[in-house]
Backbone as CSV, one residue per row, in Angstrom:
resi,resn,N_x,N_y,N_z,CA_x,CA_y,CA_z,C_x,C_y,C_z
1,MET,5.478,-21.785,-39.432,4.436,-22.817,-39.469,4.635,-23.735,-40.671
2,ALA,4.886,-23.174,-41.859,5.112,-24.000,-43.048,6.345,-24.866,-42.864
3,ASN,7.360,-24.341,-42.166,8.562,-25.113,-41.898,8.251,-26.340,-41.057
4,GLU,7.389,-26.187,-40.053,6.983,-27.305,-39.191,6.225,-28.352,-39.995
5,ALA,5.317,-27.925,-40.872,4.572,-28.864,-41.717,5.511,-29.586,-42.658
6,GLU,6.497,-28.877,-43.187,7.457,-29.486,-44.104,8.298,-30.532,-43.386
7,LYS,8.676,-30.264,-42.133,9.449,-31.231,-41.352,8.676,-32.515,-41.147
8,LYS,7.366,-32.411,-40.928,6.528,-33.589,-40.715,6.443,-34.446,-41.970
9,MET,6.638,-33.845,-43.124,6.529,-34.563,-44.383,7.804,-35.329,-44.723
10,LYS,8.911,-35.035,-44.043,10.188,-35.669,-44.332,10.591,-36.574,-43.175
11,HIS,11.141,-37.735,-43.514,11.488,-38.722,-42.497,12.866,-39.289,-42.776
12,VAL,13.641,-39.478,-41.722,14.971,-40.074,-41.841,14.790,-41.586,-41.894
13,ILE,15.237,-42.204,-43.000,15.096,-43.652,-43.118,16.419,-44.378,-42.897
14,LEU,17.517,-43.620,-42.890,18.830,-44.221,-42.648,19.751,-43.148,-42.108
15,GLU,20.438,-43.469,-41.018,21.386,-42.518,-40.447,22.657,-43.271,-40.099
16,LYS,23.766,-42.810,-40.697,25.070,-43.424,-40.484,26.092,-42.308,-40.281
17,GLU,27.287,-42.710,-39.962,28.354,-41.737,-39.788,28.593,-40.946,-41.069
18,ALA,28.440,-41.611,-42.202,28.685,-40.973,-43.498,27.578,-40.005,-43.910
19,GLY,26.455,-40.029,-43.216,25.349,-39.137,-43.552,24.011,-39.806,-43.304
20,ARG,22.969,-39.154,-43.735,21.628,-39.716,-43.532,20.809,-39.618,-44.800
21,VAL,19.798,-40.448,-44.853,18.873,-40.464,-45.988,17.513,-40.008,-45.466
22,VAL,16.973,-38.975,-46.109,15.676,-38.417,-45.732,14.714,-38.660,-46.885
23,ILE,13.504,-39.052,-46.547,12.496,-39.322,-47.584,11.247,-38.504,-47.302
24,ASP,10.634,-38.014,-48.348,9.407,-37.241,-48.251,8.213,-38.196,-48.257
25,GLU,7.169,-37.842,-47.544,5.955,-38.675,-47.522,5.397,-38.891,-48.925
26,GLU,5.584,-37.928,-49.804,5.089,-38.051,-51.179,5.725,-39.253,-51.884
27,VAL,6.999,-39.526,-51.593,7.681,-40.669,-52.198,7.049,-41.968,-51.701
28,VAL,6.764,-42.040,-50.418,6.114,-43.223,-49.851,4.736,-43.404,-50.487
29,ALA,4.014,-42.315,-50.665,2.690,-42.369,-51.292,2.792,-42.861,-52.734
30,LYS,3.814,-42.416,-53.467,3.973,-42.864,-54.855,4.324,-44.342,-54.930
31,VAL,5.164,-44.824,-54.014,5.482,-46.256,-53.974,4.202,-47.056,-53.755
32,ALA,3.377,-46.626,-52.803,2.113,-47.313,-52.524,1.171,-47.244,-53.725
33,ALA,1.079,-46.087,-54.355,0.187,-45.898,-55.502,0.588,-46.771,-56.682
34,ILE,1.885,-46.815,-56.981,2.355,-47.635,-58.102,2.115,-49.109,-57.820
35,ALA,2.380,-49.546,-56.588,2.134,-50.949,-56.223,0.658,-51.295,-56.384
36,ALA,-0.216,-50.404,-55.952,-1.658,-50.650,-56.077,-2.077,-50.692,-57.538
37,ALA,-1.598,-49.726,-58.324,-1.987,-49.642,-59.741,-1.475,-50.825,-60.551
38,ASP,-0.381,-51.443,-60.097,0.179,-52.601,-60.795,-0.510,-53.915,-60.442
39,THR,-1.504,-53.869,-59.583,-2.207,-55.072,-59.157,-3.281,-55.449,-60.177
40,GLU,-3.303,-56.715,-60.567,-4.313,-57.194,-61.514,-5.710,-56.953,-60.939
41,GLY,-6.572,-56.384,-61.763,-7.941,-56.100,-61.344,-8.156,-54.641,-60.968
42,VAL,-7.065,-53.903,-60.786,-7.170,-52.473,-60.481,-7.062,-51.708,-61.798
43,ILE,-8.113,-50.971,-62.132,-8.141,-50.181,-63.365,-7.420,-48.851,-63.170
44,SER,-7.685,-48.204,-62.030,-7.106,-46.889,-61.770,-7.243,-46.574,-60.288
45,LEU,-6.661,-45.455,-59.909,-6.765,-44.976,-58.537,-7.640,-43.739,-58.506
46,GLY,-8.321,-43.535,-57.409,-9.093,-42.310,-57.182,-9.900,-41.851,-58.360
47,ASP,-9.585,-40.653,-58.845,-10.305,-40.055,-59.972,-9.717,-40.509,-61.304
48,ASN,-9.661,-41.823,-61.498,-9.173,-42.434,-62.739,-7.707,-42.125,-63.052
49,LEU,-6.861,-42.131,-62.034,-5.420,-41.970,-62.234,-4.841,-43.325,-62.619
50,VAL,-4.238,-43.394,-63.786,-3.665,-44.657,-64.244,-2.176,-44.700,-63.910
51,ARG,-1.613,-45.883,-63.964,-0.231,-46.157,-63.554,0.774,-45.177,-64.159
52,GLU,0.642,-44.888,-65.424,1.611,-44.040,-66.124,1.617,-42.604,-65.609
53,GLN,0.529,-42.154,-65.016,0.429,-40.777,-64.522,1.074,-40.593,-63.148
54,ILE,1.131,-41.642,-62.365,1.503,-41.532,-60.951,2.857,-40.863,-60.717
55,PRO,3.935,-41.273,-61.393,5.224,-40.625,-61.109,5.253,-39.116,-61.383
56,LYS,4.371,-38.646,-62.240,4.366,-37.239,-62.635,3.426,-36.370,-61.791
57,LEU,2.657,-36.986,-60.915,1.636,-36.249,-60.170,2.226,-35.372,-59.079
58,SER,1.573,-34.243,-58.870,1.939,-33.373,-57.753,1.337,-33.951,-56.480
59,ARG,1.803,-33.456,-55.349,1.303,-33.920,-54.053,-0.217,-33.778,-53.967
60,GLY,-0.756,-32.649,-54.433,-2.195,-32.409,-54.349,-3.002,-33.382,-55.179
61,ALA,-2.554,-33.635,-56.397,-3.272,-34.568,-57.276,-3.195,-35.994,-56.732
62,LEU,-2.042,-36.365,-56.213,-1.861,-37.707,-55.670,-2.697,-37.912,-54.407
63,ALA,-2.858,-36.852,-53.629,-3.591,-36.938,-52.361,-5.050,-37.329,-52.540
64,LYS,-5.592,-37.149,-53.744,-6.975,-37.556,-53.996,-7.109,-39.076,-54.042
65,ALA,-6.007,-39.769,-54.296,-6.053,-41.221,-54.446,-5.314,-41.972,-53.350
66,VAL,-4.299,-41.352,-52.773,-3.503,-42.049,-51.758,-3.002,-41.065,-50.706
67,LYS,-3.050,-41.515,-49.489,-2.562,-40.718,-48.372,-1.753,-41.649,-47.483
68,VAL,-0.650,-41.150,-46.942,0.129,-41.942,-46.000,0.318,-41.169,-44.711
69,GLU,0.345,-41.902,-43.626,0.681,-41.337,-42.320,1.867,-42.126,-41.807
70,ILE,2.904,-41.425,-41.382,4.102,-42.091,-40.879,4.308,-41.660,-39.432
71,GLU,4.398,-42.662,-38.565,4.610,-42.392,-37.148,5.447,-43.521,-36.565
72,ASN,6.521,-43.160,-35.896,7.419,-44.141,-35.270,7.898,-45.197,-36.263
73,ASN,8.280,-44.758,-37.447,8.786,-45.645,-38.501,7.775,-46.702,-38.945
74,GLU,6.510,-46.395,-38.796,5.433,-47.253,-39.287,4.525,-46.431,-40.193
75,VAL,4.028,-47.080,-41.239,3.235,-46.394,-42.258,1.808,-46.920,-42.257
76,THR,0.861,-46.013,-42.310,-0.540,-46.354,-42.554,-0.888,-45.738,-43.908
77,VAL,-1.461,-46.558,-44.791,-1.776,-46.130,-46.152,-3.293,-46.117,-46.331
78,TYR,-3.782,-45.075,-46.990,-5.198,-44.959,-47.355,-5.250,-44.826,-48.875
79,LEU,-5.912,-45.762,-49.532,-5.993,-45.781,-50.996,-7.437,-45.741,-51.465
80,SER,-7.649,-45.102,-52.592,-8.938,-45.121,-53.276,-8.689,-45.759,-54.643
81,ILE,-9.373,-46.872,-54.925,-9.118,-47.590,-56.175,-10.409,-47.876,-56.936
82,ASN,-10.240,-48.072,-58.246,-11.331,-48.484,-59.125,-11.017,-49.896,-59.616
83,ILE,-11.978,-50.780,-59.474,-11.808,-52.194,-59.802,-12.382,-52.487,-61.188
84,ASP,-11.683,-53.346,-61.914,-12.148,-53.823,-63.213,-13.372,-54.711,-62.994
85,PHE,-14.443,-54.447,-63.746,-15.671,-55.236,-63.630,-15.359,-56.715,-63.848
86,GLY,-15.904,-57.555,-62.978,-15.714,-58.999,-63.091,-14.698,-59.548,-62.103
87,TYR,-13.864,-58.691,-61.547,-12.883,-59.130,-60.545,-13.525,-59.121,-59.163
88,SER,-13.116,-60.046,-58.327,-13.584,-60.106,-56.950,-13.026,-58.907,-56.180
89,ILE,-13.910,-58.110,-55.636,-13.468,-56.939,-54.882,-12.680,-57.351,-53.638
90,PRO,-13.151,-58.315,-52.837,-12.359,-58.708,-51.659,-10.991,-59.294,-52.023
91,LYS,-10.928,-60.143,-53.048,-9.657,-60.758,-53.433,-8.698,-59.728,-54.018
92,THR,-9.209,-58.857,-54.867,-8.363,-57.823,-55.465,-7.856,-56.864,-54.391
93,SER,-8.713,-56.488,-53.470,-8.312,-55.593,-52.375,-7.233,-56.230,-51.516
94,ALA,-7.369,-57.524,-51.227,-6.354,-58.236,-50.433,-5.013,-58.261,-51.166
95,LYS,-5.055,-58.447,-52.491,-3.816,-58.425,-53.290,-3.178,-57.036,-53.254
96,VAL,-4.002,-56.002,-53.336,-3.492,-54.632,-53.258,-2.802,-54.422,-51.908
97,GLN,-3.457,-54.851,-50.840,-2.870,-54.686,-49.512,-1.515,-55.389,-49.414
98,GLU,-1.438,-56.605,-49.933,-0.185,-57.370,-49.895,0.909,-56.676,-50.700
99,ARG,0.578,-56.237,-51.909,1.570,-55.581,-52.787,2.077,-54.275,-52.195
100,VAL,1.154,-53.481,-51.680,1.540,-52.195,-51.099,2.447,-52.430,-49.895
101,GLU,2.056,-53.332,-49.028,2.865,-53.625,-47.842,4.266,-54.094,-48.238
102,MET,4.344,-55.041,-49.169,5.628,-55.583,-49.597,6.516,-54.494,-50.208
103,ASN,5.964,-53.687,-51.104,6.757,-52.665,-51.780,7.213,-51.557,-50.837
104,VAL,6.344,-51.085,-49.975,6.731,-50.030,-49.033,7.792,-50.552,-48.067
105,GLU,7.592,-51.752,-47.534,8.567,-52.293,-46.590,9.914,-52.556,-47.259
106,ASN,9.908,-53.102,-48.481,11.164,-53.390,-49.184,11.882,-52.131,-49.649
107,MET,11.143,-51.169,-50.179,11.775,-49.980,-50.752,12.104,-48.906,-49.714
108,ILE,11.247,-48.736,-48.716,11.419,-47.658,-47.745,12.080,-48.157,-46.463
109,GLY,11.776,-49.395,-46.080,12.351,-49.942,-44.862,11.499,-49.721,-43.625
110,TYR,10.335,-49.136,-43.802,9.407,-48.934,-42.686,8.378,-50.056,-42.679
111,LYS,7.916,-50.410,-41.486,6.855,-51.406,-41.358,5.527,-50.758,-41.755
112,VAL,4.704,-51.511,-42.460,3.368,-51.025,-42.819,2.391,-51.513,-41.756
113,ARG,1.767,-50.568,-41.090,0.807,-50.889,-40.035,-0.520,-51.335,-40.644
114,GLN,-1.029,-50.560,-41.613,-2.307,-50.864,-42.260,-2.312,-50.332,-43.683
115,VAL,-3.082,-51.017,-44.535,-3.394,-50.514,-45.876,-4.913,-50.503,-45.949
116,ASN,-5.486,-49.322,-45.871,-6.940,-49.140,-45.892,-7.378,-48.771,-47.297
117,ILE,-8.387,-49.471,-47.795,-8.817,-49.280,-49.179,-10.280,-48.852,-49.243
118,LYS,-10.514,-47.839,-50.057,-11.875,-47.407,-50.397,-12.084,-47.781,-51.859
119,ILE,-13.132,-48.513,-52.148,-13.474,-48.827,-53.529,-14.243,-47.640,-54.088
120,ALA,-13.609,-46.903,-54.991,-14.210,-45.690,-55.552,-15.196,-46.014,-56.661
121,GLY,-14.985,-47.190,-57.313,-15.891,-47.548,-58.382,-15.531,-48.867,-59.024
122,VAL,-16.431,-49.331,-59.860,-16.227,-50.529,-60.682,-16.331,-50.054,-62.128
123,VAL,-15.325,-50.413,-62.936,-15.234,-49.874,-64.279,-15.190,-51.028,-65.284
124,MET,-15.944,-50.879,-66.370,-15.875,-51.838,-67.462,-14.894,-51.333,-68.499
125,LYS,-13.974,-52.197,-68.915,-13.047,-51.802,-69.973,-13.813,-51.582,-71.262
126,ALA,-13.386,-50.616,-72.025,-14.080,-50.298,-73.287,-13.778,-51.335,-74.339
């Protein structure tokens, strides 16, 4: 059973005579998370995860802020973000969607079907 779950988490993104490239869903989630965290107006993801923490996060910790579903070489992303007070939530969210889509498509090669965003909070910088 664990083997079947593990297979679902890995996806072939390139297959050639010389070999194939397999990517884990966690990598796709990290690409999406970093793209979102790098967007102006985004303070943090989920439970206050900042950009510098993302590459070091385990799958479980990352799952609180970002989730990806991959089906037929298409990605659906679910993000939880915290917005900097004073920024337009609709405009910032649209920028996040654009950045995530661009980065996932450029880096992974899969089409992004949707980027769904939950606003977890509004934060004032200290």
